[in-house]
N, C-alpha and C positions, 0 to 999 in steps of 0.2 A: 504493500500499498504504500503511495507517494503522498506526502504531506507538501501544501502549497509552501514554496519557498519565499523570501522578503523580495526576492525578484519579482516572482509572479504578481505578488498583491502589488506592488510599485507597478507593473504595467496595467493591472487593472484600474488602479487607481487614475492613474496618467489617462488611462482611454477613457474614462468616464469624465477625467475635466475636459478634455479635448472635445467630447459630445455636449457639455455643457456650454462649451467656449462658442463652440460653433453656432448651436442652438440660439444663443445669445445674440450673437452676430449677426446672424439671418432674421430675429427679431427686430432689432437697429438698424438692418439694410433696408427692411422691405418699405419702409414709408421713405426710404429716402430716394429709391427706384420710382415708387409710384408718384406719378405726378399731380403737382396742384395745380389750380386755375392760376395763380399769380405767377407761378416760374414760367408756364407753359406761354402766357401771354409775353412775359417778359422775354425769353428765349423766341418771340417770333414764329411758335408754330400756331397761336391763335391768335383770334382777333374777333373785335366787336361788328357786328353787321346791322342796318337800319331796321332790319326786321326783328330786331329783339334775341335775335340768337346767336350763338358762337359760331365762327366759319373758321374754317381750316386753311391758314395761311399760305401753307408749305405744304404739300400733299405727302411729303416723304417725312413728316412728322411721325415720330415712335407712335407705336400700337397702343401703347398706354395713355397717351397724349388723345390721342383719336377717340378709345373708350370715354377720357374723362370729357369731351367735348360732347359726346351722346348722351353721356350721363347728366351733364348739367343742362343740356338744352331741352331734355327728356322733363327735368323739375321745372324748367321754365314754364314749359308749355303747360304742366300741370298749375300752376301758377297763375299763368296770363289766364287760364280758361276759368279759376276761381274769380277772379279779378273781373272778366269779362260777366259772369252769370251775376255776380253780388252787383255789379251797377247795369247790368242790362243793355250792354253795348256791345256790338262785334266783336271778336278774337282778334280780328286783323289790325283794329284800332288800338287795342291793348298793346298788341306785339311793335307798332311803329312808336306808339309812346316810350315804351321801353327800350327800344333799339336807339330812341334820340338821347335816352337817359342815359343808358351804357355808353354811348359814344362820349356825351359830354362828360362823365364820370371818368374816362379812360384815362390814362395816366402818359404824359407825355413821353413819346418813344413807342408807346404801345400800337399796335399795328388797329388800323379800323376798314371795314370797306365803304368805298364811295359807290355812289349812284349808277358810275361808269359799270361798277364789278371789279375793279382792280384795287389793291391794298395799299395803304399809305402809312406811313408812321405819324404819329398825331404829334 
């Protein structure tokens, strides 16, 4: 019968520590990899449009940025529908008002879509 040696217990302990450190790094790194709206706009991937929704400035944007845009636009649509319903006005009117407001509030250097369809830095 063989008994564990100090070297064996050191290896197991080291492996558990490495696993813990790896798990911790993954937890910390995940939020850093996921795009947030402010950084996506600042990087020039997304911009505001006059229709009240985010637009893709650069079609080569990473997948998480594209997913972020879809998610934000979906939430905006639901919010705009509630506002339109509450006030008895057409959805398109709410979208246009929201678009104007979003463009006005955009930070200098952020992209906005012009009526021509082209993107311009504010």
